[in-house]
KETOR-598465 format. One record per residue (C-alpha): residue number from 1; residue in three letters; x, y, z. Coordinates in nm, 3 decimals. Example, Ala and Ser with C-alpha at 12.3 -4.5 7.8 and 13.67 -1.06 7.14 Angstrom:
residues 2
+-----+------+---------+---------+---------+
|  nr | rest |    east |   north |      up |
+-----+------+---------+---------+---------+
|   1 |  ALA |   1.230 |  -0.450 |   0.780 |
|   2 |  SER |   1.367 |  -0.106 |   0.714 |
+-----+------+---------+---------+---------+
This chain:
residues 350
+-----+------+---------+---------+---------+
|  nr | rest |    east |   north |      up |
+-----+------+---------+---------+---------+
|   1 |  UNK |  -9.361 |  -1.891 |   5.471 |
|   2 |  UNK |  -9.213 |  -1.916 |   5.812 |
|   3 |  UNK |  -9.094 |  -2.261 |   5.735 |
|   4 |  UNK |  -8.911 |  -2.138 |   5.427 |
|   5 |  UNK |  -8.741 |  -1.865 |   5.614 |
|   6 |  UNK |  -8.635 |  -2.106 |   5.884 |
|   7 |  UNK |  -8.507 |  -2.349 |   5.631 |
|   8 |  UNK |  -8.304 |  -2.080 |   5.458 |
|   9 |  UNK |  -8.174 |  -1.957 |   5.784 |
|  10 |  UNK |  -8.071 |  -2.306 |   5.887 |
|  11 |  UNK |  -7.898 |  -2.356 |   5.553 |
|  12 |  UNK |  -7.709 |  -2.032 |   5.596 |
|  13 |  UNK |  -7.608 |  -2.130 |   5.945 |
|  14 |  UNK |  -7.493 |  -2.466 |   5.827 |
|  15 |  UNK |  -7.275 |  -2.300 |   5.565 |
|  16 |  UNK |  -7.126 |  -2.077 |   5.822 |
|  17 |  UNK |  -7.060 |  -2.374 |   6.046 |
|  18 |  UNK |  -6.879 |  -2.553 |   5.772 |
|  19 |  UNK |  -6.670 |  -2.245 |   5.708 |
|  20 |  UNK |  -6.594 |  -2.207 |   6.078 |
|  21 |  UNK |  -6.503 |  -2.571 |   6.117 |
|  22 |  UNK |  -6.272 |  -2.549 |   5.827 |
|  23 |  UNK |  -6.104 |  -2.248 |   5.981 |
|  24 |  UNK |  -6.072 |  -2.396 |   6.332 |
|  25 |  UNK |  -5.766 |  -2.591 |   6.435 |
|  26 |  UNK |  -5.804 |  -2.966 |   6.466 |
|  27 |  UNK |  -5.901 |  -3.066 |   6.813 |
|  28 |  UNK |  -5.803 |  -3.381 |   6.985 |
|  29 |  UNK |  -6.073 |  -3.649 |   6.960 |
|  30 |  UNK |  -6.280 |  -3.686 |   7.266 |
|  31 |  UNK |  -6.185 |  -4.015 |   7.431 |
|  32 |  UNK |  -6.549 |  -4.112 |   7.463 |
|  33 |  UNK |  -6.598 |  -4.088 |   7.094 |
|  34 |  UNK |  -6.283 |  -4.273 |   7.027 |
|  35 |  UNK |  -6.416 |  -4.567 |   7.231 |
|  36 |  UNK |  -6.746 |  -4.576 |   7.039 |
|  37 |  UNK |  -6.936 |  -4.375 |   7.295 |
|  38 |  UNK |  -7.069 |  -4.121 |   7.043 |
|  39 |  UNK |  -7.106 |  -4.034 |   6.682 |
|  40 |  UNK |  -6.874 |  -3.812 |   6.465 |
|  41 |  UNK |  -6.897 |  -3.433 |   6.449 |
|  42 |  UNK |  -7.072 |  -3.438 |   6.115 |
|  43 |  UNK |  -7.356 |  -3.650 |   6.252 |
|  44 |  UNK |  -7.368 |  -3.515 |   6.604 |
|  45 |  UNK |  -7.704 |  -3.411 |   6.742 |
|  46 |  UNK |  -7.567 |  -3.303 |   7.083 |
|  47 |  UNK |  -7.720 |  -2.963 |   7.158 |
|  48 |  UNK |  -7.401 |  -2.856 |   7.338 |
|  49 |  UNK |  -7.203 |  -2.927 |   7.031 |
|  50 |  UNK |  -7.451 |  -2.752 |   6.814 |
|  51 |  UNK |  -7.439 |  -2.450 |   7.042 |
|  52 |  UNK |  -7.062 |  -2.442 |   7.022 |
|  53 |  UNK |  -7.090 |  -2.452 |   6.647 |
|  54 |  UNK |  -7.337 |  -2.167 |   6.644 |
|  55 |  UNK |  -7.127 |  -1.963 |   6.875 |
|  56 |  UNK |  -6.823 |  -2.026 |   6.661 |
|  57 |  UNK |  -7.015 |  -1.933 |   6.354 |
|  58 |  UNK |  -7.136 |  -1.611 |   6.505 |
|  59 |  UNK |  -6.797 |  -1.513 |   6.638 |
|  60 |  UNK |  -6.591 |  -1.437 |   6.330 |
|  61 |  UNK |  -6.245 |  -1.381 |   6.464 |
|  62 |  UNK |  -6.077 |  -1.058 |   6.360 |
|  63 |  UNK |  -5.751 |  -1.162 |   6.209 |
|  64 |  UNK |  -5.457 |  -1.017 |   6.404 |
|  65 |  UNK |  -5.207 |  -0.840 |   6.190 |
|  66 |  UNK |  -4.883 |  -1.017 |   6.202 |
|  67 |  UNK |  -4.574 |  -0.802 |   6.253 |
|  68 |  UNK |  -4.358 |  -0.849 |   5.961 |
|  69 |  UNK |  -4.024 |  -0.902 |   6.117 |
|  70 |  UNK |  -3.770 |  -0.652 |   6.006 |
|  71 |  UNK |  -3.512 |  -0.860 |   5.838 |
|  72 |  UNK |  -3.186 |  -0.824 |   6.019 |
|  73 |  UNK |  -2.940 |  -0.666 |   5.783 |
|  74 |  UNK |  -2.692 |  -0.912 |   5.669 |
|  75 |  UNK |  -2.369 |  -0.774 |   5.801 |
|  76 |  UNK |  -2.092 |  -0.857 |   5.571 |
|  77 |  UNK |  -1.756 |  -0.772 |   5.700 |
|  78 |  UNK |  -1.602 |  -0.543 |   5.455 |
|  79 |  UNK |  -1.258 |  -0.668 |   5.403 |
|  80 |  UNK |  -1.009 |  -0.399 |   5.494 |
|  81 |  UNK |  -0.792 |  -0.359 |   5.191 |
|  82 |  UNK |  -0.443 |  -0.456 |   5.258 |
|  83 |  UNK |  -0.222 |  -0.149 |   5.243 |
|  84 |  UNK |  -0.003 |  -0.144 |   4.949 |
|  85 |  UNK |   0.346 |  -0.177 |   5.080 |
|  86 |  UNK |   0.542 |   0.143 |   5.043 |
|  87 |  UNK |   0.830 |   0.064 |   4.814 |
|  88 |  UNK |   1.157 |   0.094 |   4.989 |
|  89 |  UNK |   1.361 |   0.380 |   4.848 |
|  90 |  UNK |   1.653 |   0.270 |   4.650 |
|  91 |  UNK |   1.954 |   0.355 |   4.854 |
|  92 |  UNK |   2.158 |   0.632 |   4.700 |
|  93 |  UNK |   2.497 |   0.508 |   4.604 |
|  94 |  UNK |   2.740 |   0.584 |   4.877 |
|  95 |  UNK |   2.979 |   0.867 |   4.798 |
|  96 |  UNK |   3.331 |   0.760 |   4.779 |
|  97 |  UNK |   3.487 |   0.925 |   5.075 |
|  98 |  UNK |   3.836 |   1.030 |   5.009 |
|  99 |  UNK |   4.090 |   1.091 |   5.274 |
| 100 |  UNK |   3.970 |   1.345 |   5.528 |
| 101 |  UNK |   4.115 |   1.683 |   5.440 |
| 102 |  UNK |   4.357 |   1.819 |   5.686 |
| 103 |  UNK |   4.192 |   2.076 |   5.904 |
| 104 |  UNK |   4.280 |   2.424 |   5.793 |
| 105 |  UNK |   4.486 |   2.587 |   6.059 |
| 106 |  UNK |   4.286 |   2.840 |   6.256 |
| 107 |  UNK |   4.392 |   3.184 |   6.146 |
| 108 |  UNK |   4.590 |   3.365 |   6.402 |
| 109 |  UNK |   4.383 |   3.636 |   6.555 |
| 110 |  UNK |   4.471 |   3.967 |   6.400 |
| 111 |  UNK |   4.628 |   4.187 |   6.657 |
| 112 |  UNK |   4.397 |   4.460 |   6.772 |
| 113 |  UNK |   4.490 |   4.779 |   6.592 |
| 114 |  UNK |   4.683 |   5.010 |   6.807 |
| 115 |  UNK |   4.489 |   5.316 |   6.898 |
| 116 |  UNK |   4.598 |   5.620 |   6.706 |
| 117 |  UNK |   4.856 |   5.784 |   6.924 |
| 118 |  UNK |   4.739 |   6.095 |   7.093 |
| 119 |  UNK |   4.962 |   6.389 |   7.015 |
| 120 |  UNK |   5.252 |   6.401 |   7.256 |
| 121 |  UNK |   5.241 |   6.711 |   7.473 |
| 122 |  UNK |   5.494 |   6.633 |   7.740 |
| 123 |  UNK |   5.863 |   6.708 |   7.704 |
| 124 |  UNK |   6.055 |   6.404 |   7.584 |
| 125 |  UNK |   6.409 |   6.305 |   7.661 |
| 126 |  UNK |   6.656 |   6.400 |   7.391 |
| 127 |  UNK |   6.725 |   6.088 |   7.181 |
| 128 |  UNK |   7.056 |   6.026 |   7.015 |
| 129 |  UNK |   7.073 |   6.226 |   6.695 |
| 130 |  UNK |   7.021 |   6.028 |   6.374 |
| 131 |  UNK |   7.338 |   5.924 |   6.195 |
| 132 |  UNK |   7.436 |   6.200 |   5.958 |
| 133 |  UNK |   7.279 |   6.478 |   6.167 |
| 134 |  UNK |   7.490 |   6.750 |   6.328 |
| 135 |  UNK |   7.356 |   6.797 |   6.683 |
| 136 |  UNK |   7.630 |   7.052 |   6.760 |
| 137 |  UNK |   7.537 |   7.282 |   6.473 |
| 138 |  UNK |   7.409 |   7.629 |   6.557 |
| 139 |  UNK |   7.039 |   7.696 |   6.527 |
| 140 |  UNK |   6.926 |   7.908 |   6.230 |
| 141 |  UNK |   6.994 |   8.281 |   6.272 |
| 142 |  UNK |   6.707 |   8.472 |   6.427 |
| 143 |  UNK |   6.635 |   8.822 |   6.290 |
| 144 |  UNK |   6.273 |   8.899 |   6.389 |
| 145 |  UNK |   6.198 |   9.217 |   6.591 |
| 146 |  UNK |   5.997 |   9.022 |   6.854 |
| 147 |  UNK |   6.111 |   8.771 |   7.121 |
| 148 |  UNK |   6.212 |   8.430 |   6.991 |
| 149 |  UNK |   5.986 |   8.138 |   7.084 |
| 150 |  UNK |   6.141 |   7.858 |   6.872 |
| 151 |  UNK |   6.451 |   7.796 |   6.664 |
| 152 |  UNK |   6.500 |   7.448 |   6.519 |
| 153 |  UNK |   6.741 |   7.307 |   6.261 |
| 154 |  UNK |   6.626 |   6.947 |   6.333 |
| 155 |  UNK |   6.980 |   6.824 |   6.388 |
| 156 |  UNK |   6.937 |   6.714 |   6.750 |
| 157 |  UNK |   6.678 |   6.442 |   6.682 |
| 158 |  UNK |   6.444 |   6.596 |   6.943 |
| 159 |  UNK |   6.107 |   6.745 |   6.856 |
| 160 |  UNK |   5.955 |   6.798 |   7.202 |
| 161 |  UNK |   6.082 |   7.045 |   7.302 |
| 162 |  UNK |   6.099 |   7.280 |   7.119 |
| 163 |  UNK |   5.763 |   7.180 |   6.964 |
| 164 |  UNK |   5.454 |   7.152 |   7.181 |
| 165 |  UNK |   5.268 |   6.874 |   6.995 |
| 166 |  UNK |   5.369 |   6.618 |   6.733 |
| 167 |  UNK |   5.085 |   6.413 |   6.582 |
| 168 |  UNK |   5.118 |   6.119 |   6.341 |
| 169 |  UNK |   4.817 |   5.897 |   6.279 |
| 170 |  UNK |   4.739 |   5.600 |   6.058 |
| 171 |  UNK |   5.018 |   5.551 |   5.806 |
| 172 |  UNK |   5.133 |   5.912 |   5.831 |
| 173 |  UNK |   5.468 |   6.001 |   5.987 |
| 174 |  UNK |   5.682 |   6.284 |   6.117 |
| 175 |  UNK |   6.048 |   6.177 |   6.116 |
| 176 |  UNK |   6.394 |   6.327 |   6.117 |
| 177 |  UNK |   6.544 |   6.244 |   5.780 |
| 178 |  UNK |   6.884 |   6.251 |   5.611 |
| 179 |  UNK |   6.727 |   6.236 |   5.263 |
| 180 |  UNK |   6.787 |   6.607 |   5.213 |
| 181 |  UNK |   6.835 |   6.925 |   5.420 |
| 182 |  UNK |   6.868 |   7.298 |   5.384 |
| 183 |  UNK |   7.166 |   7.317 |   5.621 |
| 184 |  UNK |   7.345 |   7.048 |   5.823 |
| 185 |  UNK |   7.273 |   6.683 |   5.765 |
| 186 |  UNK |   6.906 |   6.649 |   5.860 |
| 187 |  UNK |   6.561 |   6.791 |   5.806 |
| 188 |  UNK |   6.214 |   6.696 |   5.925 |
| 189 |  UNK |   5.995 |   6.496 |   5.689 |
| 190 |  UNK |   5.615 |   6.470 |   5.688 |
| 191 |  UNK |   5.441 |   6.198 |   5.487 |
| 192 |  UNK |   5.062 |   6.167 |   5.460 |
| 193 |  UNK |   4.857 |   5.940 |   5.232 |
| 194 |  UNK |   4.498 |   5.948 |   5.111 |
| 195 |  UNK |   4.392 |   5.693 |   5.375 |
| 196 |  UNK |   4.104 |   5.813 |   5.589 |
| 197 |  UNK |   4.311 |   5.775 |   5.906 |
| 198 |  UNK |   4.627 |   5.940 |   5.773 |
| 199 |  UNK |   4.729 |   6.271 |   5.937 |
| 200 |  UNK |   5.052 |   6.435 |   6.053 |
| 201 |  UNK |   5.152 |   6.773 |   6.191 |
| 202 |  UNK |   5.351 |   6.947 |   6.462 |
| 203 |  UNK |   5.278 |   7.279 |   6.625 |
| 204 |  UNK |   5.411 |   7.529 |   6.873 |
| 205 |  UNK |   5.190 |   7.697 |   7.131 |
| 206 |  UNK |   5.277 |   8.068 |   7.148 |
| 207 |  UNK |   5.222 |   8.083 |   7.522 |
| 208 |  UNK |   4.911 |   8.301 |   7.525 |
| 209 |  UNK |   4.728 |   8.548 |   7.304 |
| 210 |  UNK |   4.986 |   8.714 |   7.080 |
| 211 |  UNK |   4.928 |   9.028 |   6.877 |
| 212 |  UNK |   5.248 |   9.031 |   6.668 |
| 213 |  UNK |   5.359 |   8.695 |   6.527 |
| 214 |  UNK |   5.643 |   8.598 |   6.293 |
| 215 |  UNK |   5.722 |   8.255 |   6.144 |
| 216 |  UNK |   5.977 |   8.140 |   5.890 |
| 217 |  UNK |   6.107 |   7.811 |   5.751 |
| 218 |  UNK |   6.268 |   7.641 |   5.454 |
| 219 |  UNK |   6.041 |   7.397 |   5.266 |
| 220 |  UNK |   6.093 |   7.132 |   4.998 |
| 221 |  UNK |   5.781 |   6.967 |   4.854 |
| 222 |  UNK |   5.895 |   6.630 |   4.721 |
| 223 |  UNK |   5.551 |   6.495 |   4.633 |
| 224 |  UNK |   5.225 |   6.686 |   4.605 |
| 225 |  UNK |   4.886 |   6.527 |   4.657 |
| 226 |  UNK |   4.710 |   6.358 |   4.366 |
| 227 |  UNK |   4.409 |   6.586 |   4.420 |
| 228 |  UNK |   4.481 |   6.887 |   4.201 |
| 229 |  UNK |   4.229 |   7.092 |   4.394 |
| 230 |  UNK |   4.414 |   7.044 |   4.722 |
| 231 |  UNK |   4.750 |   7.170 |   4.845 |
| 232 |  UNK |   5.065 |   7.111 |   5.048 |
| 233 |  UNK |   5.078 |   7.354 |   5.341 |
| 234 |  UNK |   5.377 |   7.560 |   5.448 |
| 235 |  UNK |   5.278 |   7.754 |   5.764 |
| 236 |  UNK |   4.940 |   7.778 |   5.941 |
| 237 |  UNK |   4.824 |   8.023 |   6.213 |
| 238 |  UNK |   4.549 |   7.960 |   6.471 |
| 239 |  UNK |   4.353 |   8.156 |   6.727 |
| 240 |  UNK |   4.241 |   7.894 |   6.980 |
| 241 |  UNK |   4.295 |   7.526 |   7.058 |
| 242 |  UNK |   4.028 |   7.385 |   6.822 |
| 243 |  UNK |   4.234 |   7.291 |   6.518 |
| 244 |  UNK |   3.923 |   7.208 |   6.315 |
| 245 |  UNK |   3.770 |   7.552 |   6.349 |
| 246 |  UNK |   4.027 |   7.804 |   6.476 |
| 247 |  UNK |   4.261 |   7.842 |   6.180 |
| 248 |  UNK |   4.295 |   8.210 |   6.078 |
| 249 |  UNK |   4.550 |   8.211 |   5.794 |
| 250 |  UNK |   4.797 |   7.992 |   5.606 |
| 251 |  UNK |   5.036 |   7.992 |   5.310 |
| 252 |  UNK |   5.050 |   7.683 |   5.086 |
| 253 |  UNK |   5.160 |   7.537 |   4.753 |
| 254 |  UNK |   4.862 |   7.471 |   4.525 |
| 255 |  UNK |   4.874 |   7.121 |   4.373 |
| 256 |  UNK |   4.702 |   7.226 |   4.053 |
| 257 |  UNK |   4.936 |   7.512 |   3.957 |
| 258 |  UNK |   5.245 |   7.463 |   4.172 |
| 259 |  UNK |   5.231 |   7.825 |   4.289 |
| 260 |  UNK |   5.203 |   7.986 |   4.634 |
| 261 |  UNK |   4.875 |   8.118 |   4.781 |
| 262 |  UNK |   4.755 |   8.301 |   5.093 |
| 263 |  UNK |   4.427 |   8.181 |   5.249 |
| 264 |  UNK |   4.238 |   8.351 |   5.534 |
| 265 |  UNK |   3.914 |   8.283 |   5.720 |
| 266 |  UNK |   3.633 |   8.504 |   5.587 |
| 267 |  UNK |   3.437 |   8.525 |   5.912 |
| 268 |  UNK |   3.144 |   8.323 |   5.775 |
| 269 |  UNK |   3.288 |   7.973 |   5.789 |
| 270 |  UNK |   3.456 |   8.000 |   5.448 |
| 271 |  UNK |   3.784 |   8.126 |   5.306 |
| 272 |  UNK |   3.929 |   8.416 |   5.110 |
| 273 |  UNK |   4.224 |   8.356 |   4.873 |
| 274 |  UNK |   4.513 |   8.563 |   4.748 |
| 275 |  UNK |   4.736 |   8.429 |   4.470 |
| 276 |  UNK |   5.099 |   8.523 |   4.538 |
| 277 |  UNK |   5.215 |   8.466 |   4.178 |
| 278 |  UNK |   5.527 |   8.275 |   4.271 |
| 279 |  UNK |   5.598 |   7.928 |   4.135 |
| 280 |  UNK |   5.732 |   7.674 |   4.386 |
| 281 |  UNK |   5.903 |   7.395 |   4.190 |
| 282 |  UNK |   5.910 |   7.046 |   4.342 |
| 283 |  UNK |   6.224 |   6.907 |   4.504 |
| 284 |  UNK |   6.360 |   7.255 |   4.559 |
| 285 |  UNK |   6.419 |   7.441 |   4.886 |
| 286 |  UNK |   6.223 |   7.765 |   4.931 |
| 287 |  UNK |   6.208 |   7.997 |   5.230 |
| 288 |  UNK |   5.864 |   8.120 |   5.333 |
| 289 |  UNK |   5.831 |   8.400 |   5.591 |
| 290 |  UNK |   5.500 |   8.532 |   5.725 |
| 291 |  UNK |   5.428 |   8.826 |   5.957 |
| 292 |  UNK |   5.077 |   8.881 |   6.100 |
| 293 |  UNK |   4.946 |   9.155 |   6.330 |
| 294 |  UNK |   4.584 |   9.052 |   6.396 |
| 295 |  UNK |   4.357 |   9.349 |   6.453 |
| 296 |  UNK |   4.016 |   9.255 |   6.311 |
| 297 |  UNK |   3.945 |   9.469 |   6.001 |
| 298 |  UNK |   4.277 |   9.653 |   6.022 |
| 299 |  UNK |   4.518 |   9.363 |   6.040 |
| 300 |  UNK |   4.863 |   9.345 |   5.883 |
| 301 |  UNK |   4.983 |   9.052 |   5.672 |
| 302 |  UNK |   5.326 |   9.042 |   5.507 |
| 303 |  UNK |   5.480 |   8.752 |   5.312 |
| 304 |  UNK |   5.833 |   8.694 |   5.177 |
| 305 |  UNK |   5.941 |   8.402 |   4.959 |
| 306 |  UNK |   6.312 |   8.336 |   4.929 |
| 307 |  UNK |   6.377 |   8.674 |   5.090 |
| 308 |  UNK |   6.164 |   8.865 |   4.841 |
| 309 |  UNK |   5.846 |   9.046 |   4.949 |
| 310 |  UNK |   5.548 |   8.905 |   4.757 |
| 311 |  UNK |   5.258 |   9.045 |   4.961 |
| 312 |  UNK |   5.198 |   9.326 |   5.212 |
| 313 |  UNK |   4.868 |   9.465 |   5.337 |
| 314 |  UNK |   4.825 |   9.671 |   5.654 |
| 315 |  UNK |   4.445 |   9.693 |   5.623 |
| 316 |  UNK |   4.364 |   9.326 |   5.584 |
| 317 |  UNK |   4.028 |   9.217 |   5.719 |
| 318 |  UNK |   4.068 |   8.929 |   5.967 |
| 319 |  UNK |   3.717 |   9.000 |   6.095 |
| 320 |  UNK |   3.700 |   8.928 |   6.468 |
| 321 |  UNK |   4.056 |   8.797 |   6.509 |
| 322 |  UNK |   4.268 |   9.016 |   6.736 |
| 323 |  UNK |   4.530 |   8.766 |   6.853 |
| 324 |  UNK |   4.697 |   8.436 |   6.762 |
| 325 |  UNK |   4.784 |   8.135 |   6.980 |
| 326 |  UNK |   4.948 |   7.866 |   6.763 |
| 327 |  UNK |   5.177 |   7.810 |   6.465 |
| 328 |  UNK |   5.147 |   7.470 |   6.288 |
| 329 |  UNK |   5.347 |   7.284 |   6.018 |
| 330 |  UNK |   5.177 |   7.004 |   5.822 |
| 331 |  UNK |   4.798 |   6.971 |   5.810 |
| 332 |  UNK |   4.537 |   6.918 |   6.079 |
| 333 |  UNK |   4.314 |   6.744 |   5.823 |
| 334 |  UNK |   4.308 |   6.374 |   5.740 |
| 335 |  UNK |   4.388 |   6.250 |   5.387 |
| 336 |  UNK |   4.588 |   6.562 |   5.290 |
| 337 |  UNK |   4.837 |   6.374 |   5.079 |
| 338 |  UNK |   5.193 |   6.502 |   5.072 |
| 339 |  UNK |   5.563 |   6.434 |   5.117 |
| 340 |  UNK |   5.737 |   6.746 |   5.241 |
| 341 |  UNK |   6.067 |   6.834 |   5.409 |
| 342 |  UNK |   6.121 |   7.143 |   5.626 |
| 343 |  UNK |   6.428 |   7.285 |   5.797 |
| 344 |  UNK |   6.565 |   7.587 |   5.982 |
| 345 |  UNK |   6.237 |   7.705 |   6.136 |
| 346 |  UNK |   6.205 |   8.023 |   6.348 |
| 347 |  UNK |   5.899 |   8.145 |   6.539 |
| 348 |  UNK |   5.870 |   8.467 |   6.742 |
| 349 |  UNK |   5.584 |   8.663 |   6.897 |
| 350 |  UNK |   5.487 |   8.937 |   7.135 |
+-----+------+---------+---------+---------+
């Protein structure tokens, strides 16, 4: 029994040896064997060799895992695409250039507009009278019961004196004219347009606060304004130096009807009107005479046209007005269109 087991064991060992030998690398042949000094491995009885074989058979080598090399990525150079050439723009056909135009001449700088002349207030030297005027003619007769302040037939060609202020602005004018006259060869002419800067007048300062004022003149309206709601003034009276706010009373020709009217300040910034019921035809001389005694609610106003009394009231309400300071011909407003002649003017006051 023991012999069988030994035999089986030996057979198993021999099988293992054969397997181990087959797995071992080939060794170099021992020089002694090569020279005939020993037998081959298969027939060897050398205990050392047999022990080596047993040891090799017992020691089954654990196979080492081999590291699978990571294949290096094949780097293929990606060909950079050649940029598509930008097509050259087709040149626009050249414009035919004609002869260079002559440079436009630089416009001459417009002269700066002259400032509207301030009303003259100083006395001016007497100019030579206009041809056709009669500077030696007597002034108009004066018949008022108060001291005379001004008498003017406009023959001398001088306005200051006897007038205190003469104003002409924009395209408006105040000129001595031979177009027509009431007496002599000349009269004064005022022309005003509808331009926003057009204004003309002349006035006489009465020399203080006057409580009894008379004014008279001959007037010829040659052209009324196109605004039928407006008027052409004859004579205007003021209490104070503010022409925009100090007018108290005036007499005028109404553009819409061609008749004469009286207008007075109503004390509240507005006006009161009195129709005088006298037609004033164009291009005809008419005398207008006004007498005012300012005394607030008990004032006197009297008006004559062509020597005929057309209005008289000794209880006229002039509100707070108790004196007058100025008499004006023309209009202190801008754009009050007119063409008017006046002559033989008298002003008196006390």
